[in-house]
Backbone as a ProteinNet text record, in pm:
[ID]
protein_1_A
[PRIMARY]
MAKQSQQHVSAEELAKNIVLVQKEFIVADTQYNIHKELLKAIPDYDPAFQISHNFWNYTFDAHINMVVLRLCKLYDTDDATMALPQLLEVIEQNQNYFNEKAFRERHETNPNLDRLCEFPRSLDVKDLENDKSWCNHENPCVKRLVILRNYVIAHANYKVIKGENKVTEKFPLTRGNIETLITKGLSIVNKYANIFGLPEIQDCKTSKSYPKDFIPTLDHVMNYLRNEFPDEFISKGVD
[TERTIARY]
123.5	24.3	-93	-168.5	-284.9	-406.2	-476.7	-584.8	-690.4	-757.6	-877	-985.9	-1082.9	-1179.4	-1264.7	-1341.4	-1412.9	-1412.6	-1442.7	-1409.8	-1546.1	-1643.8	-1782.6	-1779.9	-1815.7	-1815.2	-1940.2	-1961.6	-2070.6	-2042.1	-2156.3	-2142.3	-2066.5	-2080.6	-2014.6	-1861.5	-1826.1	-1672.4	-1629.7	-1715	-1644.5	-1606.3	-1694.2	-1683.9	-1550.9	-1537.5	-1424.1	-1292.8	-1299.9	-1190.7	-1126	-1256.5	-1220.5	-1149.9	-1220.3	-1166	-1019.8	-995.7	-835.5	-760.7	-787.7	-689.2	-681.5	-807.1	-789.3	-698.3	-732.8	-637.5	-486	-445	-310.2	-249.8	-335.1	-290.1	-279.2	-351	-352.5	-231.4	-192.1	-60	57	45.7	160.9	160	60.3	54.1	108.3	71.2	102.8	255	312	443.7	532	470.6	555.8	542.4	450.2	439.5	529.1	539	609	758.2	780.1	921.3	954.3	847.6	871.7	871.3	790.2	808.4	923.8	966.6	1113.8	1209.6	1210.7	1324.1	1322.2	1197.7	1174	1207.7	1206.5	1249.1	1388.6	1476.6	1621.7	1682.8	1640.3	1732.6	1682.6	1551	1536.2	1559.3	1586.3	1619.2	1742.7	1842.6	1964.5	2033.2	2049.5	2119.4	2029.8	1908.4	1849.1	1860.5	1861.8	1879.2	2032.5	2115.8	2270.9	2300.4	2225.7	2260.7	2225.4	2136.9	2096.6	2096.3	2227.4	2221.5	2193	2242.3	2225.1	2063.4	1996.8	1858.7	1787.4	1808.2	1722.3	1749.1	1872.3	1904.9	1831.6	1834	1736.9	1606.6	1570.5	1415.8	1383.7	1453.1	1439	1433	1512.9	1530.1	1412.5	1370.5	1265.5	1125.6	1104.8	982.8	962	1076.1	1077.7	1092.2	1145.8	1152.2	1024.7	949.7	789.2	731.2	722.6	646.9	645.1	784.9	813.9	752.8	776.4	746	567.9	532.3	357.5	324.1	384.9	360.4	346.8	486.8	505.9	377.7	336.3	218.6	105.5	80	-53.4	-54.9	55.7	44.7	96.4	98.4	119.4	30	47.9	-40.2	-79.3	-11.4	-39.7	-183.8	-261	-393.1	-417.5	-317.5	-349.2	-338.5	-325.9	-311.2	-459.2	-465.2	-577.7	-505.6	-461.3	-407.5	-498	-438.5	-551	-567.6	-478.8	-508	-612.1	-595	-702.9	-826.4	-828.4	-949.3	-1027.9	-972.9	-1049.3	-1080.8	-1024.2	-1066.3	-1207.8	-1195	-1322.2	-1451	-1412	-1509.8	-1580.3	-1476.9	-1533.5	-1625.4	-1570.9	-1668.1	-1800	-1817	-1928.9	-1982.9	-2006.9	-2067.9	-2199.4	-2277.6	-2424.8	-2443	-2338.6	-2343	-2330	-2303.8	-2254.3	-2359.4	-2492.2	-2604.3	-2703.5	-2796.6	-2882.6	-2959.6	-3015.4	-3106.8	-3048.3	-2912.7	-2845.2	-2809.7	-2785.5	-2748.1	-2888.4	-2980	-3116.4	-3149.4	-3119.5	-3136.3	-3047.6	-2916.8	-2828	-2863.9	-2921.3	-2950.1	-3096.9	-3183.9	-3322	-3360.9	-3312.8	-3367.8	-3302	-3217.7	-3158.2	-3273.8	-3291.8	-3395.4	-3357.5	-3216.9	-3161.7	-3143.2	-3205.6	-3175.8	-3190.2	-3298.3	-3334.9	-3207	-3167.2	-3067.7	-2931.7	-2896.5	-2795.5	-2788.1	-2907.2	-2897.8	-2885.2	-2868.8	-2843	-2695	-2641.4	-2480.8	-2488.3	-2403	-2403.4	-2374.2	-2453	-2422.1	-2385.2	-2363.2	-2318.7	-2183.7	-2133	-1990.9	-1970.6	-1864.7	-1842.5	-1721.5	-1777.8	-1703.8	-1554.3	-1571.6	-1443.1	-1350.1	-1413.2	-1313.7	-1270.3	-1320.1	-1274.6	-1158.8	-1185.3	-1064.1	-930.4	-962.4	-849.6	-765	-858.3	-785.7	-713.5	-781.1	-706	-560.3	-563.4	-459.2	-353.1	-406.9	-311.8	-222.3	-285.2	-213.6	-134.1	-132.3	-41.1	123.9	198.5	322.6	385.8	300.8	344.5	320.9	262.8	256.9	408	464.2	601.1	622.8	539	538.4	540.1	452.1	435.9	563.2	600.3	710.9	826.3	854.2	980.2	982.1	851.5	833.2	848.3	797	810.4	973.1	1028.7	1180.6	1263.7	1211.5	1290.3	1249.7	1134.7	1084.9	1156.4	1169.5	1232.8	1379.8	1445.6	1592.1	1649.7	1591.6	1636.3	1574.7	1441.3	1373.6	1350.8	1279.8	1243.2	1364.8	1443.2	1550.9	1683.4	1803.9	1906.7	1996.4	1954.3	2010.5	2149.5	2222.6	2367.7	2436.7	2372.6	2444.5	2427.8	2307.7	2279.6	2370.1	2411	2511.9	2631.1	2677.7	2798.6	2822	2710.9	2707.9	2706.8	2696.7	2680.5	2547.6	2443.7	2302.9	2276.5	2243.8	2216.3	2052.9	1987.7	1838.3	1783.9	1821.4	1762.6	1809.1	1930.7	1963.5	1901.2	1863.8	1791.9	1654.4	1586.9	1439.6	1444.7	1499.9	1501.4	1350.4	1308.8	1182.3	1215.5	1159	1160.6	1071.3	1093.5	993.1	861	876.7	769.9	673	737.3	692.3	614.9	672	602.7	473.5	483.3	368.6	262.8	300.1	187.4	133.1	204.9	154.6	65	100.1	-10.2	-123	-98.2	-228.9	-308.3	-274	-371.8	-425.6	-339.3	-394.4	-519.5	-485.5	-589.2	-710.6	-690.1	-801.1	-881.3	-831.8	-895.6	-985.5	-930.6	-997.1	-1109.7	-1074.4	-1183.8	-1303.5	-1273.4	-1376.3	-1477.4	-1435.9	-1527.6	-1586.7	-1520	-1583.6	-1701.1	-1698.8	-1806.8	-1898.7	-1871.4	-1996	-2065.7	-1986.8	-2047.2	-2127.7	-2074	-2160.5	-2073.6	-1955.8	-1864.3	-1797	-1748.6	-1704.8	-1548.6	-1526.8	-1390	-1297.3	-1183.6	-1076.5	-978.8	-966.8	-898.7	-739.6	-640.3	-513.1	-476	-356.5	-319.4	-294.1	-300.9	-269.2	-384.8	-499.3	-622.6	-619.2	-522.6	-507.9	-408.6	-446.7	-353.1	-211.7	-231.7	-102.2	-30.3	-112.7	-67.2	-10.5	100.1	193.6	318.9	293.5	388.1	395.9	339.3	335.1	464.7	567.6	723	760.2	696.1	776.1	788.4	680.5	702	820.5	865.8	966.5	1097.3	1104.3	1224	1235.7	1116.1	1117.2	1178.3	1140	1184.5	1330.4	1390.2	1535.9	1597.6	1552.6	1606.5	1616.9	1526.4	1512	1619.2	1626.1	1741.4	1871.5	1894.8	2027.7	2079.3	1956.2	1970.3	2011.3	1967.5	1985	2116.4	2162.7	2289.4	2401.5	2382.2	2486	2469.4	2433.3	2397.9	2491.7	2626.1	2726.6	2739.5	2725	2724.6	2612.7	2497.8	2381.8	2410.7	2462.6	2489.3	2583.5	2705.8	2799.1	2752.5	2669.3	2594.6	2478.2	2439.5	2323.2	2200.2	2186.1	2052.3	1984.4	1842.9	1767.4	1702.8
-2378.1	-2409	-2449.4	-2575.9	-2621.7	-2528.5	-2522.1	-2448.7	-2471.2	-2387.7	-2407.7	-2442.6	-2533.8	-2607.8	-2488.4	-2413.9	-2303.8	-2201.1	-2064	-1969.9	-1881.7	-1942.6	-1863.1	-1782.2	-1654.7	-1556.2	-1476.5	-1405.8	-1315.5	-1196.6	-1120.7	-996.4	-893.7	-888.5	-791	-826.2	-957.6	-981.7	-963.7	-986.8	-967.8	-804.1	-742.7	-585	-522.2	-599.3	-572.3	-605.4	-721.1	-769.1	-677.1	-648.3	-540.4	-414.9	-372.1	-233.6	-249	-364.4	-379.7	-386.2	-461	-444.3	-321.4	-250.9	-112.9	-32.6	-24.8	74.7	22.2	-125.9	-123.2	-94.9	-92.2	-34.8	115.2	179	321.5	376.2	293.4	331.3	308.4	194.1	164.4	289.9	318	422.7	551.6	603	714.8	721.5	614.6	614.3	606	563.1	552.8	699.5	764.6	893.5	1013.9	990.3	1059.7	1047.7	911.4	883	971.1	953.9	1016.7	1175.3	1225.6	1384	1421	1338.6	1371.3	1403.3	1286.8	1292.5	1413.4	1460.4	1568.1	1684.1	1683.4	1814.1	1836.2	1736.7	1749.4	1861.8	1878.7	2007.8	2128.6	2162.3	2284.3	2298.1	2188.2	2206.8	2118.4	2102	2030.2	2080.2	2209.1	2244.2	2172.6	2187.9	2133.4	1984.4	1901.2	1763.8	1749.9	1835.2	1809.8	1817	1919.4	1956.8	1836.9	1752.5	1660.5	1505.1	1471.5	1394.6	1252.4	1205.5	1068	1055.2	1158.4	1142.7	1120.6	1211.1	1212	1075.1	1044.2	910.3	801.9	787.7	696.5	699.4	823.8	838.7	786.3	844	791.2	632.7	548.7	419.4	354.2	419.8	365.1	388.1	470.5	489.5	368.7	366	285.9	121.7	108.5	-34.1	-78.3	31.6	-2.3	-33.8	27.5	24.7	-129.4	-161.9	-307.5	-414.1	-381.8	-484.8	-481	-391.9	-387	-458	-441.3	-495.3	-653.6	-689.1	-839.4	-901.9	-823.6	-876.8	-869	-766.6	-752.8	-859.6	-917.5	-1007.2	-1141.8	-1159.5	-1297.9	-1396.4	-1512.1	-1618.1	-1711.4	-1699.1	-1800.9	-1783.4	-1885.3	-1897.9	-1841.2	-1825.1	-1775.3	-1639.2	-1562.4	-1408.9	-1362	-1227	-1151.5	-1056.5	-1109.2	-1011.6	-1023.6	-984.8	-952.7	-1080.5	-1182.2	-1309.1	-1381.1	-1375	-1442.5	-1373.1	-1236.2	-1165.6	-1206	-1212	-1269.7	-1402.8	-1479.2	-1616.3	-1612.2	-1522.8	-1513.8	-1457.8	-1348.3	-1303.2	-1426.4	-1492.8	-1590.9	-1696.6	-1736.3	-1833.9	-1771	-1630.6	-1574.3	-1472.5	-1544.7	-1464.2	-1432.7	-1506.2	-1473.8	-1324.2	-1270.2	-1126.9	-1022.2	-1077.3	-980	-999.7	-937.5	-917	-832.5	-779.7	-674.7	-733.7	-837.2	-881.8	-876	-917.8	-932.9	-786.6	-685.2	-575.7	-471.4	-504.6	-453.5	-483	-621.2	-666.9	-620.2	-594.8	-523.3	-373.9	-305.7	-152	-132.3	-212.8	-198.9	-78.3	-9	102.8	237.3	230	325.7	403.1	521	588.5	618.9	609	619.4	479.4	373.3	254.7	221	282.7	243.7	318.8	445	496.7	433.1	368.1	302.6	174.8	120.5	-3.2	28.7	148.1	186	147.9	138.2	90.2	-67.2	-131.6	-282.9	-347.6	-435.7	-502.7	-651.8	-695.5	-844.7	-847.6	-962.5	-980.4	-1031.1	-993.5	-1075.5	-1172.4	-1298.1	-1395.9	-1411.4	-1383.4	-1396.2	-1276.7	-1166.2	-1051.5	-1096	-1155.7	-1189.1	-1296.1	-1394.4	-1495.2	-1405.5	-1303.6	-1230.6	-1157.8	-1115.6	-1039.8	-1142.5	-1250.2	-1367	-1404.9	-1414.9	-1444.9	-1346	-1212.3	-1099	-1126.3	-1162.9	-1156.4	-1288.4	-1371.6	-1495.6	-1448.1	-1561.7	-1533.2	-1533.6	-1561.5	-1572.7	-1428.3	-1333.1	-1211.7	-1151.5	-1085	-1046	-951	-863.1	-774	-854.7	-921.1	-1011.1	-1103.4	-1162.5	-1255.5	-1172.5	-1057.4	-1002.3	-954	-909.1	-887.8	-1030.5	-1127.2	-1256.9	-1302.1	-1283.9	-1312.9	-1230.1	-1100.9	-1003	-1050.6	-1074.1	-1135.9	-1256.2	-1347.5	-1477.8	-1477.4	-1388.9	-1406.7	-1286.6	-1181.2	-1079.1	-1026.9	-1013.3	-952	-1066.3	-1171.9	-1277.2	-1353.6	-1377.4	-1459.3	-1398.6	-1394.7	-1326.9	-1450.3	-1492	-1581.2	-1585.8	-1692.1	-1691.3	-1661.5	-1738.4	-1721.2	-1606.4	-1524.4	-1409.6	-1297.8	-1314.3	-1240	-1245.2	-1367.5	-1380.9	-1363.1	-1329.3	-1288.5	-1408.6	-1539.2	-1660.6	-1679.4	-1621.7	-1625.4	-1482.1	-1461.7	-1337.1	-1316.1	-1386.8	-1386.3	-1261.2	-1179.4	-1044.3	-951	-975.2	-885.1	-924	-1039	-1098	-1051.5	-1033.5	-996.7	-884.6	-760.8	-652.2	-606.9	-577.7	-485.2	-332	-275.1	-151	-57	75.5	176.8	155.5	119.7	104.8	-6.8	-124.8	-249	-195.1	-122.6	-81.4	-11.4	91.6	164.7	81.2	-9.1	-88.2	-191.9	-229.5	-333.8	-251.6	-117.9	-49.6	1.3	51.7	111.1	4.8	-101.6	-225.6	-278.8	-320.2	-362.8	-289.3	-167.7	-72.4	-58.5	-54	-52.2	-197.1	-294.5	-429.5	-427.9	-394.4	-389.1	-290.9	-192.6	-71.6	-122.7	-193.7	-228.7	-332.1	-427.4	-521.5	-437.7	-351.1	-263.5	-179.9	-115.1	-53.1	-157.4	-266.7	-362.5	-408.7	-433	-468.3	-358.1	-223.3	-117.6	-46.1	-50.4	1.6	128.8	224.6	338.2	297.7	363.2	356.6	464.3	403.4	472.2	533.7	652.4	730	711.1	724.9	720.1	874.2	881.3	1008.5	1125.1	1075.5	1190.7	1275	1238.5	1327.1	1445.8	1446.9	1549.4	1653.9	1772.9	1886	1911.6	1871.8	1887.2	1756.3	1651.9	1520.9	1458.7	1391.9	1373.7	1489.9	1603.9	1715.5	1787.1	1717	1802.5	1815	1757	1775.8	1906.1	1967.4	2097.1	2217.3	2232.8	2341.9	2314.4	2192.6	2154.8	2193.6	2160.8	2199.5	2349.6	2413	2549.3	2614.3	2581.9	2619.6	2599.4	2477.8	2453.8	2556.1	2576.4	2667.5	2811	2856	2974.1	2988.8	2890	2904.5	2904.5	2837.5	2830	2945.5	3023.9	3164	3261.4	3248.9	3361.3	3315.6	3194.5	3156.7	3169.6	3135.1	3126	3199.4	3322.3	3387.2	3413.7	3420	3437.5	3294.4	3172.5	3058.6	3061.2	3099.5	3090	3184.4	3305.9	3384.6	3347.7	3285.9	3234.7	3116	3030.5	2911.1	2954.4	3093.1	3148.3	3075.2	3038	3007.2	3106.7	3114.4	3217.8	3202.6
390.1	473.6	406.5	432	352.6	353.8	246.4	229.7	318.7	385.7	451.5	357.2	419.5	336.8	291.7	406.5	370	460.7	425.6	488.6	495	544.9	555.2	661	642.7	764.2	755.2	869.3	863	769.4	752.8	673.9	751.7	886.9	954.1	964.5	974.6	965.1	830.4	725.5	598.9	575.2	622.5	609.5	694.8	803.4	887.1	827.2	742.7	654	564.4	479	393	430.2	512.5	567.2	628.9	695.4	735.6	635.4	503.1	388.4	333.5	324.6	271.2	334.8	483.2	569.6	558.8	538.1	512.3	393.6	276.1	161.2	171.6	221.1	254.6	335.1	423	507.3	428.3	346.7	243.1	141.8	88.1	-12.7	60.9	164.9	239.8	253.7	322.2	360.8	224.5	124.6	-9.7	-61.7	-60.9	-115.2	-30.6	98.1	197.6	147.7	126.3	71.7	-58.8	-155.9	-281.6	-270.7	-183.1	-161.3	-96.5	-2	46.2	-45.4	-132.5	-241.1	-317.8	-365.6	-434.9	-376.8	-245.6	-162	-147	-203.8	-160.7	-238.5	-369.9	-431.3	-356.5	-312.4	-262.1	-115.2	-39.2	106.3	146.6	50.8	54	177.8	224.4	358.2	474	472.1	594.1	604.3	509.2	504.9	565.7	507.2	545.4	669.6	737.8	883	976.6	935.8	1023.3	917.3	867.7	754.2	804.7	914.7	964.8	978.2	1047.4	1075.4	955	855	733.3	661.1	667.3	575.8	653.6	786	832.2	824.6	808.2	772.7	636.9	545.5	405	396.2	454.5	466.4	538.7	645.9	728.7	651.3	586.5	502.2	400.2	306.3	199.7	246.7	358.4	421.7	466.2	533	592.9	482.2	367.6	261.6	196.8	191.8	136.5	234.2	355.9	463	466.4	451.6	447.2	318.2	222.5	81.7	92.5	167.8	195.4	247.8	360.1	441.3	356.6	270.1	194.5	86.2	47.8	-48.9	0.9	120.5	179.9	151.1	127.4	85.9	196.9	312	425.5	472.1	478.2	510.1	647.1	720	884.1	873.6	763.9	751.3	698.3	712.6	633.1	550.7	418.3	313.4	189.2	77.5	-14.7	-76.4	-104.1	-162.3	-61	65.9	137.4	152.4	135.6	130.8	14.2	-115.9	-225.9	-229.8	-150.1	-137.8	-47.6	66.4	138.3	70.6	-11.8	-95.6	-203.6	-256.5	-337.7	-265.6	-152.1	-77.7	-13.5	-12.5	46.8	-78.2	-173	-287.7	-259	-157.2	-120.3	-61.3	-25.8	35	-86.7	-216.7	-331.7	-416.6	-384.2	-482.1	-413.7	-520.2	-467.8	-359	-359.7	-253.2	-124.6	-107.3	10.5	54.7	-42.3	-16.7	53.4	-2.7	29.2	176.3	206.6	342	456.6	412.8	503.1	523.5	433.4	433.4	414.9	468.9	457.7	532.4	624.8	693.6	624.9	518.4	453.2	363	380.4	302.8	150.2	134.2	-19.7	-68	-20.5	-55.8	-214.1	-276.2	-402.7	-501.8	-460.3	-539.4	-518.8	-413.8	-381.5	-452.6	-478.4	-575.4	-721.5	-769.6	-895.9	-932.2	-830.5	-834.8	-844.6	-927.4	-934.8	-807.8	-766.4	-620.9	-653.1	-785.9	-790.9	-840.9	-811.9	-836.8	-986.7	-1051.1	-1185.2	-1147.9	-1160.2	-1119.1	-1204.3	-1333.7	-1403.1	-1369.6	-1329	-1292.5	-1153.6	-1068	-924.9	-957.2	-1054.5	-1096.8	-1141.3	-1233	-1276.8	-1169.8	-1076.2	-956.4	-878.2	-852.1	-781.1	-861.8	-994.9	-1054.7	-1046.9	-1037.1	-1037.3	-904.7	-801.2	-667.6	-659.7	-756.7	-772.2	-794.3	-747.3	-755.7	-899.8	-981.9	-1136.1	-1194	-1117.8	-1169.3	-1128.1	-1264.8	-1233.6	-1092.2	-1096.6	-966.1	-841.1	-822.7	-700.2	-697.6	-796.5	-793.5	-743.5	-776.6	-731	-587	-535.1	-394.2	-306.9	-350.7	-280.3	-280.5	-390.8	-407.1	-287.5	-282.4	-180.3	-51.1	-32.4	99.1	148.4	61.5	94.2	115.2	31.5	36.9	124.6	130.5	190.9	323.3	327.6	428.5	539.5	510.7	619.7	654.1	549	568.1	492.7	579.6	514.1	457.9	327.2	240.3	234.6	281.3	292	147	42.2	-80.2	-139.5	-117	-156.7	-97.4	27.6	102.1	42.3	13.2	-40.4	-197.7	-251.9	-394.1	-465.3	-439	-516.8	-582.8	-525.1	-589.6	-627.3	-741.3	-799.9	-843.2	-755.1	-779.5	-765.4	-667.4	-625.3	-736	-794.7	-911.2	-1029.7	-1040.2	-1150.1	-1172.3	-1047.7	-1014.8	-926.9	-953.7	-834.6	-860.5	-729.1	-695.2	-731.5	-824.8	-880.4	-798.7	-822	-763.4	-844	-969.6	-1065.9	-1002.9	-959	-929.6	-783.2	-691.4	-574.1	-597	-708.5	-716.4	-770.2	-863.8	-905.1	-827	-715.3	-635.4	-529.9	-496	-422.9	-490.6	-613.2	-678.2	-718.7	-777.1	-820	-722.1	-596.4	-488.5	-422.1	-410.3	-370.7	-437.7	-562.8	-651.7	-637.6	-629.1	-627.1	-508.9	-384.3	-277.6	-242.5	-324.8	-323.4	-414	-516.8	-615.8	-534.2	-444.9	-392	-246.8	-193.2	-98.7	-147.8	-269.1	-332.1	-383.6	-414.1	-447.7	-319.9	-228.1	-102.3	-12.5	-66.4	1	106.3	115.5	195.4	115.6	194.2	121.1	58.4	-50.3	-111.4	-44.5	-8.6	52.2	-54.4	-53.4	-143	-114.2	-200.7	-181.7	-120.6	-57.2	-16	-125.8	-233.5	-349.5	-374	-322.4	-331.8	-232	-123.9	-23.8	-81.2	-61.1	-104.8	-37.2	113	181.4	216.8	246.1	284.4	157.1	137.6	225.6	251.3	222.7	228.4	350.5	457.5	592	649.3	606.1	668.2	623.7	499.3	455.1	559.4	630.1	740.2	830.5	867.1	943.9	872.1	741.2	665.4	630.1	645.6	605.2	740.2	859.4	989.2	1013	946.2	965.1	866.6	743.8	646.1	698.1	766.9	811	927.2	999.8	1121.1	1067	948.9	884.1	828.7	761.8	694	813.3	917.2	1020.6	1101.9	1116.4	1179.4	1087.1	959.5	882.7	740.6	757.1	627.4	516.3	547	470.2	377.6	425.2	363.5	267.1	284.5	206.7	92.7	113.2	3.4	-101.4	-21.2	-107.8	-217.1	-165.4	-222.7	-320.4	-325.9	-407.4	-354.3	-217.4	-177.4	-129.8	-187.8	-149.3	2.6
[MASK]
+++++++++++++++++++++++++++++++++++++++++++++++++++++++++++++++++++++++++++++++++++++++++++++++++++++++++++++++++++++++++++++++++++++++++++++++++++++++++++++++++++++++++++++++++++++++++++++++++++++++++++++++++++++++++++++++++++++++++++++++

């Protein structure tokens, strides 16, 4: 799709766009960490997983598939979307909001305004260019995501299905790639949120229980199995 000539927006609309992208990254981060914690729980809760084998297999797949789908949306370059690349374009075209004078005007009634202005409120243009480049398809992580999206997710490429095209094997999207896409992307949008004056949204790893809130469910199943099948638990050495 052709580039839009200008994307001048109000400060309120820009704030909404920043928060929108922040929240999408947080959902991706949360689902990815739920998936990781479920994997870590397998050794200690194997009987609970096995008794509902199909359910848990589909649950594992659902979380990781949704993570990848969200990342495809977040790094989409279509101008009709509001993803990270488009957000950076909008920020670039609305640099007039990213300076101390504009910040003071937006927060003139805040009694702590002087203290808030101790934080840098101006854009580093070179830094913005680097962030835009990072979202480019030339970035190996983004390139692998786009290849998976184009050949497997959005389109079932016939040659890939037949094994004639090995592009997804040559450029696999690894778990390390996924973590980088989430962590780096969230850090980028949080950076501009901070400069603009919006709160930084923390990833789910800052919570003590989240994303491990499925553990009580597994504990309940394990207690049920111990009570219903005590001999099997004793023979397998399961406490």
